[in-house]
C-alpha positions as CSV (number, residue, x, y, z in Angstrom):
1,M,-117.6,-135.3,174.1
2,K,-115.3,-133.4,176.6
3,I,-111.8,-133.1,177.4
4,V,-111.2,-132.8,181.2
5,T,-107.9,-132.2,182.9
6,A,-107.6,-135.3,185.1
7,S,-104.6,-134.2,187.3
8,S,-102.4,-131.4,188.2
9,D,-99.5,-132.7,186.0
10,G,-101.5,-132.0,182.8
11,A,-102.7,-135.5,182.1
12,C,-106.0,-135.3,180.2
13,L,-109.1,-137.6,180.1
14,V,-111.3,-138.1,177.0
15,G,-114.7,-139.5,177.5
16,S,-117.2,-140.5,174.9
17,T,-120.8,-141.4,175.7
18,A,-121.3,-142.7,172.2
19,F,-118.6,-145.3,172.6
20,A,-118.4,-145.5,176.3
21,S,-114.7,-145.3,176.6
22,A,-112.4,-143.3,178.7
23,K,-108.7,-143.1,178.7
24,N,-105.9,-141.1,180.3
25,F,-103.4,-139.4,177.9
26,K,-99.9,-138.0,178.7
27,S,-100.6,-134.9,176.6
28,R,-103.3,-132.6,175.7
29,E,-102.4,-133.1,171.9
30,E,-103.1,-136.8,172.2
31,A,-106.3,-136.2,174.0
32,I,-107.4,-133.8,171.2
33,I,-106.6,-136.2,168.5
34,Q,-108.4,-139.0,170.2
35,K,-111.4,-136.7,170.7
36,G,-111.5,-135.9,167.0
37,T,-111.3,-139.6,166.3
38,L,-114.3,-140.3,168.6
39,E,-116.2,-137.4,167.3
40,L,-115.8,-138.6,163.7
41,K,-117.0,-142.1,164.8
42,T,-120.0,-140.6,166.5
43,L,-121.0,-138.6,163.4
44,Q,-120.4,-141.7,161.1
45,A,-122.6,-143.8,163.4
46,G,-125.3,-141.1,163.4
47,A,-125.2,-141.0,159.6
48,C,-125.1,-144.8,159.2
49,L,-121.5,-144.4,157.7
50,H,-118.7,-146.8,158.5
51,S,-115.2,-147.3,157.2
52,A,-114.4,-150.4,155.2
53,T,-111.3,-151.9,153.9
54,T,-111.7,-152.4,150.2
55,F,-109.9,-153.5,147.0
56,L,-111.3,-150.5,145.0
57,F,-109.0,-147.9,143.6
58,V,-109.2,-144.3,145.3
59,I,-111.8,-142.8,142.9
60,Q,-114.1,-145.8,142.9
61,P,-115.6,-145.3,146.3
62,C,-116.3,-141.8,145.3
63,E,-118.1,-142.9,142.1
64,A,-120.0,-145.5,144.1
65,T,-121.2,-142.9,146.5
66,T,-122.3,-140.6,143.5
67,V,-124.2,-143.5,141.9
68,F,-126.0,-144.4,145.2
69,N,-126.9,-140.7,145.7
70,R,-128.4,-140.5,142.2
71,I,-130.6,-143.7,142.7
72,K,-131.5,-143.2,146.4
73,E,-135.0,-142.1,145.5
74,K,-135.5,-144.8,142.9
75,P,-137.6,-147.9,143.8
76,R,-135.2,-150.6,142.8
77,A,-131.6,-151.7,143.9
78,L,-128.5,-150.6,142.2
79,S,-128.0,-154.1,140.7
80,V,-131.2,-154.0,138.9
81,Y,-130.2,-150.8,137.0
82,L,-126.8,-152.2,136.5
83,D,-128.1,-155.4,134.9
84,C,-130.4,-153.4,132.7
85,T,-127.6,-151.3,131.4
86,L,-125.2,-154.1,130.9
87,T,-127.8,-156.0,128.9
88,N,-129.1,-153.1,126.7
89,Y,-126.3,-150.7,126.3
90,Q,-124.2,-150.7,123.2
91,E,-121.0,-148.9,122.6
92,P,-121.1,-146.9,119.4
93,A,-119.6,-148.6,116.3
94,T,-117.2,-145.8,115.8
95,Q,-116.0,-143.0,118.0
96,R,-114.6,-139.6,116.9
97,L,-113.7,-136.4,118.4
98,L,-116.3,-133.6,118.3
99,T,-114.0,-131.4,116.4
100,D,-113.7,-134.1,113.7
101,A,-117.5,-134.6,113.7
102,V,-117.9,-130.7,113.3
103,K,-115.6,-130.7,110.3
104,A,-117.2,-133.6,108.7
105,A,-120.7,-132.0,109.1
106,R,-119.4,-128.7,107.6
107,N,-117.9,-130.5,104.7
108,S,-121.1,-132.4,104.1
109,R,-123.2,-129.2,104.1
110,H,-120.7,-127.6,101.8
111,A,-120.9,-130.4,99.4
112,A,-124.6,-130.5,99.4
113,S,-124.9,-126.8,98.9
114,S,-122.4,-127.1,95.9
115,L,-124.6,-129.7,94.3
116,N,-127.7,-127.4,94.7
117,R,-126.1,-124.5,92.8
118,L,-126.9,-124.1,89.3
119,P,-124.0,-123.1,86.8
120,P,-124.3,-119.6,85.5
């Protein structure tokens, strides 16, 4: 990537060997913006990345990327792991806050220790 001043009036030329495009810009700022865009496209192409229009919410592509990174060394496709999880996972019958569970455990221990005490 390079920015070259193409004429004495300040017009700039941006060339990209990766995308074989060249265009004259009226200002250096426009050329710099285009240069950044082309550099990003070059990096994405080199890393096998691409942009895509999707119906996913903002956080969901990030979650998908995280999942794919977690299973990239695994021998099976994501859909196999997803099918297995959806088939076998069961939500707990009840859910409670950790603080409530700790209180219940303490009360249970206290009640059990009270039963083990002998009257004087």
